[in-house]
N, C-alpha and C positions, 0 to 999 in steps of 0.2 A: 504494500500500500504506500503510495507516494504522499509526501506532504504537498498539499495543493498550493497553488499560487495564492489563493485566498488566505490560507493558513499562514503562509510566509508573510503576506501583506499585513495580516493582523499582528503577527509577532513583531514585525518591523515597526508598525504603528504603536504598539505597546511600548517598545523601547524608546521611540521618539517622544511619546507622551510622558514617560518616566523622566527622560532628560529634561523636557520642558518644565515639568513639575519641580524638579530639583533647581533649575535655573530661576524659576519664579520664587521659590522659597529662598534662594540665595539673595535675589534682588530685594525681597521683602526684608530679610535680615540685615542687609547692608543699608537699606534706606530707612530703617527704624531710627529711634532716637539717637542723637549725636553722642550720647554718653555710652553707647554700646561698646563693649570691649572687643567684639568680634570684627565688626567693620568688614573691610574687603578681605580680611584674612579668612573669612568663611568660604570664599569662592573656591580655593583649591580643595578644601575638604568636600564641598558639594560635588565638584567635578570628579574627585576620587570615588565618592559614593556612587556616582552615576557609572563610572567605569567598572566598579565592582559589581553593581547590579546587572550591567550588561554581560559580564563574565558568568555570573550565576545563571542568567537566563539562557546563555549559550550552552552551559552545561546541561540544563534541563532539556533544551532542544536536541542536543546530542544524545541524551538518554532516550528520548522519544524515538529518534531516528534509529538508534541501535535496536530498540525493542521491535520496531516495525521490520527492520532488516532480518532479525533473528526469526520473526514469525513467518516471513515470506521465503527466506533462503535457508533457514536452519542453522545459521551461523552469524556471529557478529562480524563487523567489518571495519576497515580502516577509514580515515577521512576520505581517501580516494574512492573506496567502495561505496561509501554513503553518498558522496556527491554524484558519482556515476549512476547510482540507482535513483537519483532525483530526490533523495530523502533529506539531503542538506544542500543549501545553495552554494554557489561558487566561492563565497567568502571562506568556506571551509576547505577548499581545494588545497592540496599539498600535504606534506608530511607533518609540518608544525605551523598551522595557520596562526596569524596574529590578528586579533579583532580588538579594536579599541584599546590597544596597548597591552593586551593579555596574549601570551603565547600558549597555545593549546598543544599538548602532547598526548598521544594515546598509545597504549600497549594493548594489543588485541590477539585473542585466539578464537577458535570457533565457539568456545563455550564461556568465555568471559572477556571483560575489557576493563581498563582503568584509564581515566582521563585526568590530567593535571592542567590547571590554568594558572600561570605564573605571570606577574607583572613583568613586562619586557619592553623597555624603552627603546624605540627605534626612531629614526628621523621622521618616517612617515606615520608612525603610530605612537605618539607620546602617551604616557599614562601617569596618573597620579594615584592610581589604586596601589595599595600596599599589601593587601592580604593575598595569600595563596590558597587555591581551592583544589579539591580532589573529589572524584566521583568514581565508583566502580559498579559493576553489574550485580554484585552479590547483595548489597544493602541499599543501593540506589539513593544514598544520602550524601549530601555535600558536606565534606569535612573542610575545616579552615585552619590555617596556621599563619601567624603574623610575621614569622621570621625566616621561613624557608619553605621549600616545596612541601605541600601538605601530603598526608598519607592517611590510610584507613585508621591509624592510631590517634589521629588528631580529633579534637572535638567536632561534633556535628554542628553545622550552622544553625 
């Protein structure tokens, strides 16, 4: 079963709406009373929160795509397998895609997979996100680590 263009549009619209909401909240915080101690310093935190929210949503999208591929093909797949099957869009093409400053890496076998999302600053994809995320096929929960790549041993988000 493929993720339809409509589902992709809804996912993209939700991400844009979340980003807009964060920016509005940031503007509101910055334009509140002049005695506020946050001021414009709130902006980087809001952008970081938006980058992290985008990475979390991407992990959920990957999980859904993996579940669909396993149901139709009997095995999990790589990013290339998932994009070629039309279950992930071209943003996920390649071995280690970078979305909104997060580099995604996946280890996959026919019967299980793990995915890490780590902040990765590049010239084309700067990020202010600082947390690292991990997801696997066995518990389908997102784990988080603030200092290094996350693993199944880290706390659940």
